[in-house]
N, C-alpha and C positions, 0 to 999 in steps of 0.2 A: 279660168275657174279650173279649181282641182278636185281631184275625187277623191272622197272619202267615202272608207268602209267602215261599219261598225259592226263587231262580233260579240253580242251578247244575248242571255237567253232571256232577259227583262225586257217585253215589248215595250213598257213606260218608257225605260231608258232610253232604247232607239228611236221610239217617237220624239222625245224631247230634243235629244240630241239632232235630229234629222230635221228637227225644225229650226233649231240655233242656227244650224251649220247652213242650210239651205237660205237664210234669210241672210248669211254672209256671202252668196252668190256662188256656192261650191256644188258640185255633183256629190248626192249622199245615197249608198246602199248599205242594207243592213243584213245582219243573219243570226238566226237563233240559235244554231249550233255551230259547232266548231268546223266540222266538216264540209258543211255547206259554206261556212264562210270560206275555208280555206280554198275550196273549189272555185267559189267566183273570183277569189283573189289571183289562182294561176290562171284562170280563163282571161280574166278582165284587166287583172292589174290593180294597182292604186296609187296617192301618193302618198296617205297617211291612214292608217290602223288602228282604231281605237279597238282595244282588246280586253275583255273580262278575263278573270282569271279561272273561276270556277265557273265551267259549261258543263252542259247534260253529258257530253261524250268525249270530255277531256279537260286539260288544262292549258291554260293560255301561256303560261310562262314556258310550258315545254314547247310549244308550237314558234317559239322565237326563232330557234334555230334554222327551222325549214324554211320561215319567211326570209329572215337574213340571206339566205344562198340563192333566192330568186335575184335573176337580172333586175337592176333597178330596182332593187327592193326598196318598200316602203318605209318611211321612219312608223316605229310604233309606240303608240301611248297605252300605258297599263291603264284599264280599272278596274276598282276593286272595292269590295264593300269590307272587306275585313281589313284590319290592321296588324299587318304582317310585316316586321321588320325583314326577316329571313327573305321573304318574297320579294320585297324592294329592292334587296340587295342585289338579287339573282337578277331581278329585271335590269338593274342598271349595268352588272356584269356581263350580261347578254346584250348590250348595246341598246336597250330602249331609250326612247327619246325623254320619255318621262313617265310617271307614277303616281296617278290621283286616285285620291278617295272618292268615292260616287257620291258620298253626301255634300262633296265641294259644291261651289256655287256656279251657275253657268258662266261667269267671268272666268274662273279657273280653267275651264274646259278652252274657252275661247281662246285666251292668253297663251296655253300651250299649242294650241291649233296655230295660231298666227306665227309664234317661235319655231316651231317645227316646220312651216312651209317655208319661213325665212332660211332658215338651216339649209334646207334640202334644195330651192333654188341656186343658194353658194355654192352647194357642195357639186350640183351638176353642172354649173358655170365654171367652176373650177377645173373639173376634170374635163371636159371639152377644151381647155384652153391650155391645159398644162401637157406637155410632152417630156417624155423622159430620156435620157441617154443612159440605156442600161448595159450596154455592151458585151460582156460576156454571159450575162443573167437569161438562160435559157429557159422558157417554159409557160404554159399559158393557164395553169391551173388555178382553181380558186385561191389555194393558199398562195402561190406565186403572185398574183395580184394584188390581194392582202399586204402582202410584205413590201411590194412596190410602192403601196398608196402611201406606207408609213415611210418610205425612201423618199418620196415628193416632199411629206410634212417635215422630214428631217433636213431635206436640201433647204426649205426655203426660212428654217431659224437658224438660230446660233447654240441651240441647247444641247448639251452633253445627249450621246446616245449609248447605250448598250445592246449589241447582237447578241442574241442567245441562241443556242442550237447544237445540235450533237457535232463531235467532228467530223470533217469533210463535207460539212452542209453550204459552205460558200460563205462564209460570214468575212472573209477579206472581200469578195466580190463586190457585196452590198455595202460594205463601208467604201470603196471606190467609186459606187455608184452615188453615195449621198455626196462625197466630195466632187464628182463630174459634175454634178447638178448643182452643186452649190456656188455662192459667190467667192468662196476659195480656187474654184477649179483650176486657176491660171497661175497658182503656186504650189508648192510643194504638197506631196501625201507622205508622209514619212511613217513608215511601219516600225513598231518595236515589238518583237516576240518576247514577251515576256519569260516564256517558258523555258526559252533559251539560252537566257542570260545568266551569266554566272552571277551568284549572291553579290559576291564582293565588287563585280563591276556595273551592277546596277543604276547605282547614283552616278556614277561618272559616265554611262551611257547616256543617261535621261538629262544629267543637268551640265555635264562637260567638268572638266577641271584645269587648273592651271600647272605648270611647270612645278614639280617639286612636292604636289599636294601629297604623294604617297610614294612609297618604293616603286620605280620604272616609271613615273611619270615625267619623261624627259622631255615634254613639250607641251604647250598648251592645247588642250581638245575642245572643238565644239560640240556640245550635247545637241541632243535632238530634239529636245524642246525647243532649244535655238533656233533650230535648222527648220522647224515647222511653222515658225513666225510668219504670219498672214495665210496660213496652209492649214492642213489637217494632220493631225498626230493620231494614229491609230494603235492604240495599246492592246493585241491581240494576247489573248489568254491572261486578260487583268489580275485573275484571282490568284496568279503566280506570284504578284508581286510582295517581296517581304514587308510584314507589318511596320517594320522602322522606316521604311521608303516610304511607306504609305502615306504616315505622316507628314512627310515633307511634300511628297508630291500632292495631298489635299490642299495645302498653302499655295503652292506654285498655280493650278488649277484657279483657285479663289481668287489669288490677287493678281495673277499672269506675271509674277516676277520669282525669281529664284536665283540663288549663288551659286556659281561653280564650286567643287571641292575645291577647297584652298585658295577660293577667291574672297576681294574683300568687296567687291563691287556686284550690285546686283542687276541682273539684265531683264529687261521687259520682253516678252515674247506674246503676240497676240494669235493663240493659235486656237483650230474647232478640235476639240475632244470629240474622238468615238473609241468606244472600248468593245473587245469581245470576249467571250467566254463559254466554254461548254459545261461549266459547274454552276452550281447554285450558290450565287453570292448570299441569297436571305439565309440559306442554311448554314455558310460560313459564318455570317455574322451573328448567329445564336452560339456557334461553336468558338466565337471570339478568335477566329483565323482570318476575318477580315473586319476591317474598321467599319463602324456603323456610320459615323459622319461622312465617310468617301462614299458608301453606297448610296445613301442618299443624295449625295454631291452630283456624282454621275449618271445615277438613273432617272434623268429627267424623260427620258422616251426609250421605250424598250422596242425592237424588231425581233421576235423569235422566230429562227427558221425552221420550217418542218422537216423531219427526216426524209428521205429519198421512200421509203416504203410508204408514207402516208399521202406520195404526191405520184403515184404510178403512171398516171395521164400524162406526166411530163419525159419519162422515161424514154421513149421513141425518139422524141425531138431532142434530148440533150446526147443521144448515140449516134444520129445522125449529125448534128453540129459536129462532134467529134470527127466523126469519119470523113465530113467535109473538112474540115479544118488540116488533119493528116494529110489529105489530099493534095491540097493547096500549098502546105508546109514542104513537103517531101519530091511531091511531083511525081509519085508514083500512081500505076493504073488503079482506080477506083474499084473497090469493091461491090460486088452485088450483095445484097441482105436478103436472105428467105423470111419470109412472115412467121415461121416457126422461130427462129432465131430471136425476133422481136418479140414473140410471146414468151419465151426465156428468160427473156432480160425484164420482163415485168412480173413474172413469178417470184423472182428472186426477193430476197427481204434486204439486200444492201446494208449490211450493218455499219460498212465504211461510206454509205451514201454516195453524194456526186463524186467524191474524189477514187472511192473504189470503183465507178461506174467507167469513169474515163481510164484509169489504168488497166480495166479490162478490156476495153477497145482496144486498147494499144497492144496490149499482150496477143490479143487474138489477132489483130493485124499484122503483127510481126511475124506471127508464126505460120498464119495462112500463107499462099503463094498471092504474089499479086494480081488483082484482076480477077479472082476466084470468088464464088460465092459463098457468104458464110452462113454455116449452118449450126444447130447447136452443139454439135459435134466439136466445134471449135473452142467449145466455153472448157473454162480451168474445170478440173475434174470436181472440186468442192462446189461447185454452183452447180452443175449437173446434179449432184449427190442431194444437195439440199433439195433442188425442184423435185426430184424423183420421189425422196421422203414425203415431201409436201402433197403430190399428187395421190401418192397412196393412201395418206390421213384423209384427205379429203374425199377420196373415192370410199373408205370406210365410213365415214360420216354419213354420207350417201346412201350406204348402202342397206336395206334392212336386214335386219340380224335373223337369222332363221329360226321358224318358230317350231318346236315340239307339241303335238297334237295328240291329246290323251284318248284313250276310247271314251265314246259319249261326246267329246267335244265337236261343236260344229266349225270346221275350218273356215266356212264362210262368215263365223260370228266374230273371227279374230282380226277381219279385214276393218279398215275404216271405211266411213261412208265415202261417196264418190265426192262428195261436195269436201269434206274434211281433206282428202286425199289432193284435189286439185287447189285448196289453198296453200296446203304444205307445200305443193311443187312450185306454186307461185312464188311463195316465199324464198323456197331454195335458189331459185332462178333469179329473183332482183339481188339477193346477198352475194351471188357469182357475178353477175352482171355488173353492180356497183364495184366488186372486189377488182374485176377485172380493168375497169377503167378507171379506178383511183377515184371514183366517186364523181367524176367530170358527167355532168348532167347532159352536156351535147352528145358528147360520144355516146353516152347509154341510148338516149333518143335514136341515133343512129344505128348502134347495133340492133337495138331490139325491136326496132320499129314503133314504138311507142311515143306517143305525143307528150309534150315537156308537162301538161297539165296532167295527162293521165298517168306520167309515172311520178309526180309529187303525190296523187293521191293514194297509189297504191304505196310508196313510200311511208304516208302516213296511217295508212290500214295496218300496215304489218310491223309499224313503230321502227322504221330502218334510217337510219343516215346515212351520211355520204361515205363516213368513213365506217361504217358496218362490216 
């Protein structure tokens, strides 16, 4: 028996759906308001949520993000009495399972429920069975877990993958993880850094060439596409490929055949393609600097890696991993780390992402005496200066400005009510709490002493998200 929760302000809809679903032998609860419905969901959980859009105390579409962040998040079926294409699009982009008109027949609701439960059972079954070799991918934040879920999907199929994200977020690591968990793992993982290739050598590097194909071609050369046969070809910074090469490359990945420069015979190579870029390829297509047909050919599955500043909950784990690895490789006496050092790491914005963090740990350890304790003082000057400015600005934002009182003006009248003051203090505390943990709900609960349900209710009350 599955647990169904209906959140709708129309008692007749709730009663009708409750009767239908109970006859299907499911457990059914309902709520007439969004806040009470979320409280019930946070406290008791559910497999499927039927969620109205226009509720007395909020918009159901805006609550999808909160619900999706729950552990074992339920599938969401949006119900509406309005014909709103934009609302339907928002629901689908937010990964709602379905979008149903309330005027629909009971069969539509039953069919949607049956399909959603079938999908949920398959998803939970696959989650328990699948294990992933994640190698050097460190982190347990929701953002990383979402990316790893997509790695599993990519590893279990042969479609082309594009990994996007800022420089230094670990795109090659995720590409390797796809390869290592796929059926190509026993064969080569060939890396092509498109940004580092001289333009006149791109074709030769990818397709290879025969002797005499051009000045300086004194012998035959095997191209990287041929070397990737039965394995994976990883094109890093694919947005840097010249337009004329893009056309030839498109045919090669469609047909799995290509001709080396100067060659007469075509070569067959059955490789898996993974691309990566920090650039906006869709914008490049509009500017005619990237071929539209190639864009649609390679963009079968997208994995977008978050910047490190959006997953601060992983910073300490990344730093500890690097410290342990340095100790293991060098045999040096390990460094102890002060709590203040870790706090400073989490405060910094890391524009260079994971790559910058790793480099910083290496620099700090190289300059500190072996076996000593690392303090904030050991960090590079630009990081300490940034953090100090950030602390000062934060302090200014939270410090009430001085108030000038004029004759006849009551000083007491300028003070907020105790209730308003407490509400404002709660909101400031929650914002700082979520910022310090990078939105990690488990860590936030441990630090604050709040239960998970209570924390979610406060986040809903003050309109806060994990990335606030």
